[in-house]
C-alpha positions as CSV (number, residue, x, y, z in Angstrom):
1,M,-67.9,-11.3,107.5
2,Y,-69.3,-13.7,105.0
3,E,-72.5,-15.7,105.7
4,T,-72.3,-19.5,105.0
5,P,-75.2,-20.4,102.6
6,P,-77.6,-23.1,104.0
7,L,-77.3,-26.6,102.8
8,P,-79.9,-27.9,100.2
9,L,-83.0,-29.4,101.7
10,L,-82.1,-33.0,100.7
11,K,-78.7,-32.7,102.4
12,R,-80.2,-31.4,105.6
13,V,-82.2,-34.7,106.1
14,P,-80.1,-37.0,108.4
15,P,-79.2,-40.5,107.1
16,G,-81.3,-42.1,109.8
17,M,-84.4,-40.3,108.4
18,W,-83.8,-41.7,104.9
19,T,-83.5,-45.2,106.3
20,A,-86.6,-44.8,108.4
21,L,-88.6,-43.6,105.3
22,A,-87.3,-46.6,103.4
23,W,-88.5,-48.9,106.2
24,C,-92.0,-47.4,106.2
25,V,-92.2,-48.0,102.4
26,A,-91.0,-51.6,102.8
27,V,-93.6,-52.3,105.5
28,A,-96.5,-50.6,103.8
29,Y,-95.7,-52.0,100.3
30,P,-97.3,-55.5,100.7
31,S,-100.6,-54.2,102.1
32,V,-100.9,-51.5,99.4
33,V,-100.1,-53.9,96.6
34,S,-102.3,-56.7,97.9
35,G,-105.2,-54.3,98.4
36,A,-104.8,-52.7,95.0
37,S,-104.7,-56.1,93.3
38,R,-107.9,-57.3,94.9
39,Y,-109.6,-54.0,94.1
40,T,-108.7,-54.0,90.4
41,R,-108.7,-57.8,89.6
42,G,-111.3,-59.3,91.9
43,P,-111.4,-60.9,95.3
44,H,-109.1,-63.8,94.5
45,A,-106.4,-61.9,92.5
46,G,-104.3,-61.1,95.5
47,D,-103.9,-64.7,96.7
48,A,-100.5,-64.8,95.1
49,M,-99.4,-61.6,96.7
50,P,-97.7,-61.3,100.1
51,T,-100.3,-61.6,102.9
52,H,-100.2,-60.7,106.5
53,R,-99.3,-63.5,108.9
54,D,-97.9,-62.2,112.2
55,L,-98.8,-58.6,113.3
56,S,-96.8,-58.7,116.5
57,L,-93.6,-59.8,114.7
58,A,-94.1,-57.0,112.2
59,L,-94.4,-54.4,115.0
60,L,-91.3,-55.8,116.8
61,A,-89.3,-55.6,113.6
62,S,-90.4,-52.0,113.1
63,V,-89.3,-51.1,116.7
64,I,-85.9,-52.6,116.0
65,A,-85.6,-50.9,112.6
66,F,-86.5,-47.4,114.0
67,A,-84.0,-47.9,116.9
68,S,-81.3,-48.8,114.4
69,C,-82.1,-45.7,112.3
70,A,-81.6,-43.5,115.4
71,V,-78.0,-44.8,115.9
72,L,-77.1,-45.1,112.2
73,R,-74.8,-42.1,112.3
74,R,-73.0,-43.0,115.5
75,L,-72.9,-46.8,115.3
76,P,-73.3,-47.6,111.6
77,L,-72.3,-51.3,111.8
78,T,-74.6,-52.0,114.8
79,A,-77.4,-50.2,113.1
80,L,-76.9,-52.2,109.9
81,A,-76.9,-55.5,111.8
82,L,-80.2,-54.5,113.5
83,L,-81.7,-53.6,110.2
84,L,-80.8,-57.0,108.8
85,V,-82.5,-58.7,111.8
86,A,-85.5,-56.5,111.4
87,S,-85.8,-57.2,107.7
88,L,-85.6,-60.9,108.2
89,A,-88.3,-60.7,110.9
90,A,-90.5,-58.6,108.6
91,T,-90.1,-61.2,105.9
92,N,-91.3,-63.9,108.2
93,A,-94.3,-61.6,109.2
94,W,-95.5,-61.8,105.6
95,T,-95.9,-65.0,103.5
96,Y,-93.1,-64.3,101.0
97,G,-92.2,-68.0,101.0
98,A,-88.6,-69.1,101.0
99,E,-87.4,-66.3,98.8
100,L,-85.9,-63.1,100.4
101,S,-87.5,-60.4,98.3
102,P,-85.7,-57.0,97.8
103,V,-88.7,-55.1,99.2
104,P,-88.2,-56.0,102.9
105,L,-84.5,-55.2,102.4
106,L,-85.1,-51.7,101.1
107,A,-84.0,-50.1,104.4
108,V,-80.9,-52.3,104.4
109,Y,-80.0,-51.1,100.9
110,V,-80.4,-47.4,101.8
111,A,-78.3,-47.9,105.0
112,L,-75.6,-49.8,103.1
113,C,-75.4,-47.0,100.5
114,L,-75.2,-44.3,103.2
115,V,-72.6,-46.1,105.3
116,T,-70.5,-46.7,102.2
117,A,-70.7,-43.1,101.2
118,T,-70.2,-41.4,104.6
119,A,-68.4,-43.8,107.0
120,S,-64.7,-44.6,107.2
121,R,-63.4,-47.0,104.6
122,R,-62.8,-49.7,107.1
123,R,-66.5,-49.5,108.4
124,A,-67.7,-49.3,104.8
125,R,-65.9,-52.5,103.9
126,A,-67.2,-54.2,107.0
127,A,-70.8,-53.1,106.3
128,A,-70.6,-54.5,102.7
129,A,-69.1,-57.8,104.0
130,M,-71.9,-58.1,106.5
131,V,-74.7,-57.6,104.0
132,F,-73.2,-59.8,101.3
133,T,-72.5,-62.6,103.8
134,V,-76.1,-62.7,104.9
135,L,-77.5,-62.6,101.3
136,F,-75.0,-65.2,100.0
137,G,-75.8,-67.4,103.0
138,H,-79.4,-67.2,102.2
139,L,-78.8,-68.1,98.6
140,T,-76.8,-71.1,99.8
141,L,-79.7,-72.3,102.0
142,L,-82.4,-71.8,99.3
143,P,-82.5,-75.4,98.1
144,E,-83.1,-76.7,101.7
145,L,-85.7,-73.9,102.2
146,G,-87.7,-74.9,99.0
147,G,-86.4,-72.1,96.8
148,H,-84.3,-72.2,93.7
149,L,-81.0,-70.7,92.4
150,F,-80.8,-69.0,89.1
151,L,-77.6,-71.1,88.4
152,T,-79.8,-74.1,88.0
153,G,-81.1,-72.9,84.7
154,R,-84.4,-71.5,86.0
155,S,-85.3,-67.7,86.0
156,I,-83.8,-65.3,88.4
157,G,-85.8,-65.3,91.7
158,P,-86.4,-62.6,94.3
159,S,-83.4,-63.7,96.4
160,D,-81.1,-63.4,93.4
161,A,-82.6,-59.9,92.7
162,G,-82.1,-58.9,96.3
163,L,-78.4,-59.7,96.0
164,L,-78.1,-57.7,92.8
165,V,-79.8,-54.7,94.3
166,A,-77.4,-54.8,97.3
167,V,-74.5,-54.7,94.8
168,I,-76.1,-51.7,93.1
169,A,-76.6,-49.9,96.5
170,W,-72.9,-50.6,97.4
171,L,-71.7,-49.2,94.0
172,A,-73.9,-46.1,94.4
173,G,-72.4,-45.5,97.8
174,R,-68.9,-45.9,96.5
175,S,-69.7,-43.4,93.7
176,M,-71.1,-40.9,96.2
177,R,-68.0,-41.3,98.3
178,Q,-65.6,-40.8,95.3
179,S,-67.5,-37.8,94.2
180,R,-67.3,-36.2,97.7
181,D,-63.5,-37.0,97.9
182,H,-62.9,-35.5,94.5
183,A,-64.9,-32.4,95.5
184,E,-62.8,-32.1,98.7
185,M,-59.6,-32.5,96.7
186,L,-60.6,-29.8,94.2
187,G,-61.6,-27.5,97.1
188,A,-58.3,-28.0,98.8
189,H,-56.5,-27.4,95.5
190,A,-58.5,-24.3,94.8
191,A,-57.8,-23.0,98.4
192,T,-54.1,-23.6,97.9
193,Q,-54.1,-21.8,94.6
194,A,-56.0,-18.9,96.1
195,V,-53.5,-18.6,98.9
196,T,-50.6,-18.7,96.4
197,A,-52.2,-16.1,94.2
198,E,-52.8,-13.8,97.2
199,R,-49.2,-14.2,98.3
200,L,-47.9,-13.4,94.8
201,R,-50.2,-10.4,94.7
202,I,-48.9,-9.1,98.0
203,A,-45.3,-9.7,96.9
204,R,-45.9,-7.8,93.7
205,E,-47.5,-4.9,95.5
206,L,-44.7,-4.7,98.1
207,H,-42.0,-4.9,95.4
208,D,-43.6,-2.3,93.1
209,M,-44.5,0.1,95.9
210,V,-41.2,-0.1,97.9
211,A,-38.6,-0.6,95.2
212,H,-39.2,2.7,93.4
213,S,-39.3,4.7,96.6
214,I,-36.1,3.0,98.0
215,G,-34.4,3.7,94.6
216,I,-35.3,7.4,94.8
217,I,-34.3,7.6,98.4
218,A,-30.9,6.1,97.7
219,L,-30.2,8.5,94.8
220,Q,-31.4,11.6,96.8
221,S,-29.5,10.6,99.9
222,G,-26.3,10.1,97.8
223,A,-26.8,13.5,96.2
224,A,-27.4,15.2,99.5
225,R,-24.3,13.6,101.0
226,R,-22.1,14.9,98.2
227,V,-23.4,18.5,98.2
228,I,-24.2,19.0,101.9
229,D,-21.1,21.1,102.5
230,T,-21.0,23.0,99.2
231,Q,-24.7,23.4,98.3
232,P,-26.8,23.3,101.5
233,A,-29.9,24.4,99.6
234,R,-29.6,21.5,97.2
235,A,-29.1,19.1,100.1
236,R,-32.2,20.4,101.9
237,E,-34.2,19.9,98.7
238,A,-32.9,16.3,98.4
239,L,-33.8,15.6,102.0
240,G,-37.3,17.0,101.4
241,E,-37.7,14.6,98.5
242,I,-36.5,11.7,100.7
243,E,-39.1,12.7,103.3
244,T,-41.9,12.8,100.7
245,A,-40.9,9.4,99.3
246,S,-40.7,7.9,102.7
247,R,-44.1,9.2,103.8
248,E,-45.7,8.0,100.6
249,T,-44.2,4.5,101.0
250,L,-45.3,4.4,104.7
251,S,-48.8,5.4,103.7
252,G,-48.9,2.7,101.0
253,L,-47.7,0.0,103.5
254,R,-50.4,1.1,106.0
255,R,-53.1,0.8,103.4
256,M,-51.9,-2.7,102.5
257,L,-51.7,-3.8,106.1
258,G,-55.2,-2.5,106.7
259,A,-56.5,-4.5,103.7
260,L,-54.8,-7.6,105.0
261,R,-56.1,-7.2,108.5
262,Q,-59.6,-6.6,107.2
263,G,-59.9,-10.3,106.4
264,E,-58.9,-11.3,109.9
265,S,-61.4,-9.4,111.9
266,D,-65.1,-10.1,112.4
267,T,-66.0,-6.5,112.6
268,G,-63.4,-5.8,109.9
269,A,-61.4,-2.7,109.2
270,E,-62.5,-0.5,106.4
271,E,-61.8,-2.2,103.1
272,V,-59.3,-0.5,100.9
273,P,-60.7,-0.3,97.4
274,L,-58.6,-0.3,94.3
275,H,-59.6,3.2,93.3
276,R,-57.5,4.5,96.3
277,M,-54.5,2.8,94.9
278,P,-52.2,4.8,92.4
279,G,-53.0,4.9,88.7
280,L,-52.0,6.6,85.5
281,A,-53.2,9.9,87.0
282,D,-50.2,9.8,89.2
283,L,-47.7,9.5,86.3
284,D,-46.8,13.3,86.5
285,R,-46.0,12.9,90.2
286,L,-43.9,9.8,89.5
287,A,-42.1,11.6,86.6
288,A,-41.4,14.6,88.8
289,A,-39.9,12.5,91.6
290,T,-37.7,10.5,89.3
291,T,-36.5,13.7,87.5
292,A,-35.6,15.2,90.8
293,A,-33.6,12.1,91.5
294,G,-31.5,12.7,88.4
295,V,-33.3,10.7,85.6
296,R,-35.6,12.8,83.4
297,V,-38.9,11.1,82.5
298,D,-40.8,12.3,79.5
299,V,-44.4,11.1,79.3
300,H,-46.2,11.1,75.9
301,W,-49.9,10.5,75.7
302,Q,-51.7,9.3,72.6
303,G,-55.4,8.7,72.0
304,E,-58.3,9.8,74.1
305,R,-57.6,9.7,77.9
306,R,-60.5,8.1,79.7
307,A,-61.3,6.3,82.9
308,L,-60.0,2.8,83.1
309,P,-61.0,-0.2,85.3
310,P,-59.2,0.0,88.6
311,D,-57.2,-3.2,88.0
312,V,-56.0,-2.0,84.6
313,D,-55.2,1.5,85.9
314,L,-53.2,0.1,88.8
315,S,-51.3,-2.4,86.7
316,A,-50.4,0.2,84.1
317,F,-49.0,2.5,86.7
318,R,-47.0,-0.3,88.3
319,I,-45.5,-1.3,84.9
320,V,-44.3,2.3,84.3
321,Q,-43.1,2.6,87.9
322,E,-41.1,-0.6,87.8
323,A,-39.6,0.2,84.4
324,V,-38.6,3.7,85.5
325,T,-37.1,2.3,88.7
326,N,-35.0,-0.1,86.7
327,V,-33.8,2.7,84.5
328,V,-32.7,4.6,87.6
329,R,-31.0,1.6,89.2
330,H,-29.4,-0.2,86.2
331,A,-29.5,1.7,82.9
332,G,-26.9,4.4,83.6
333,S,-29.0,6.7,81.5
334,G,-30.0,10.3,82.2
335,S,-33.5,10.0,80.7
336,C,-36.2,7.7,79.5
337,Q,-39.4,8.0,77.5
338,V,-42.8,6.8,78.5
339,S,-45.5,6.4,75.9
340,I,-49.2,5.7,76.8
341,D,-51.5,5.0,73.9
342,C,-55.2,4.9,74.8
343,R,-56.8,2.8,72.1
344,E,-60.4,1.7,71.6
345,D,-60.1,-1.7,73.2
346,E,-56.7,-1.7,74.8
347,L,-54.0,0.3,76.5
348,A,-50.5,0.2,75.0
349,I,-47.5,1.1,77.2
350,E,-43.9,1.5,76.2
351,I,-40.9,2.6,78.2
352,V,-37.5,3.1,76.5
353,D,-34.1,4.4,77.5
354,G,-30.8,4.9,75.9
355,G,-28.7,3.2,78.6
356,R,-26.5,0.1,78.6
357,G,-29.2,-2.2,77.3
358,R,-27.7,-5.4,78.8
359,G,-28.9,-5.5,82.4
360,S,-30.8,-2.3,81.9
361,G,-34.4,-2.8,82.9
362,T,-33.7,-6.2,84.3
363,D,-33.4,-7.2,87.9
364,T,-30.0,-8.4,89.1
365,G,-29.4,-11.1,91.5
366,T,-32.7,-12.4,92.9
367,G,-34.9,-9.5,91.8
368,Y,-38.5,-10.2,90.9
369,G,-39.6,-6.9,89.2
370,L,-40.1,-8.0,85.6
371,A,-41.5,-11.4,86.7
372,G,-44.1,-9.5,88.7
373,L,-45.0,-7.4,85.7
374,R,-45.4,-10.5,83.5
375,E,-47.8,-11.9,86.2
376,R,-49.8,-8.7,86.3
377,V,-50.2,-8.6,82.6
378,A,-51.0,-12.3,82.3
379,L,-53.8,-11.9,84.9
380,L,-55.3,-9.2,82.7
381,H,-54.9,-11.4,79.6
382,G,-52.5,-8.9,78.0
383,E,-49.1,-9.1,76.3
384,F,-45.8,-8.2,77.8
385,S,-42.2,-7.9,76.5
386,A,-38.9,-6.6,77.8
387,G,-35.4,-6.7,76.3
388,P,-32.5,-4.7,74.8
389,R,-33.2,-2.7,71.7
390,P,-31.0,-3.3,68.5
391,E,-30.1,0.4,68.4
392,G,-29.1,0.4,72.1
393,G,-30.9,0.9,75.4
394,F,-33.8,-1.2,76.8
395,Q,-37.5,-1.4,76.1
396,V,-40.4,-2.5,78.2
397,A,-43.8,-2.8,76.4
398,A,-47.2,-4.0,77.5
399,R,-50.7,-4.2,76.0
400,L,-53.6,-4.4,78.4
401,P,-57.1,-5.2,77.1
402,V,-59.8,-2.7,78.2
403,P,-63.5,-3.7,78.2
404,T,-65.4,-2.0,75.4
405,G,-68.0,-0.7,77.8
406,V,-65.5,1.4,79.8
407,R,-65.4,5.1,79.0
């Protein structure tokens, strides 16, 4: 069972907390700036700064703002409307004049950004329309209130800056939302790819594990049926081979089902590691079983035999197994040669037969053997080829890279 990692600290802070923090900064800013100005520039330097006018109105605005922060997640539009009211009240509590400075609207900007980023698209559009309507309306009334518009040729005032900051907050929220949607899309795509890759892996394992055993069973059962009256001993030997192949296949299926069920249980069944799967060490057993079925398999080793990574070892065995199975089923040949070359940084595999060539080594109908081998080799960044030989017969070859540190 996997443990979900905790969220980063900043993401664990609820949206209402960020908005409340912004409100505290907006409320404290005039007093801090005014006091600092008087302290550094003299007793009359702060006369142009915002000064306190109505403490009760400021307290009432703070109560409304904190209440809106508490319901921001559940009622975003209502919370944003209350924050606008609280910001306008806080502006009247300080002598900012007719201009609507960006500082009292700081909590509104934070809330607009969060609502745009997290709420539904319909609510996000409604929130943006609400804020922009209020700010545009204020700009329209500025001449009557004694203020000025930047369109008149004068410099940009606080109200104009407030509208620009609101646009920036909305754009930031849209960017956050688009980033989140893109991340979710990538996550869903990765999950789909993971499921597809796992299904292909299971399909390859089932095909490679079952196809060879079924081919051996078919040949041995046919031989036993033909000689059961004339050569009872040979028939009993063939039946013994059938029993052995059947038990090995059943054991492999049980291991695979156990590995699949392990991911469905909280307690989990014992995981089946790759080193319990077959590898090149089982080639002699594979060759003996195939030879007993009527197709002689000659295995030739070159280079220094050494331990291989589990995935390379398993894939190498499956390549030989599938190629030999195709020789038994399609080639019409009585023998095949398997060459394993253990090189310094790669493993080279070659299986050749002297059969019909066309159709030999390939899957008829809707078979997926060679396609599965190509997928296996591609996953290991190797090279794979299969096709008829000019001199007759069929050849399957693969080169699998081996990490240099493996010995």
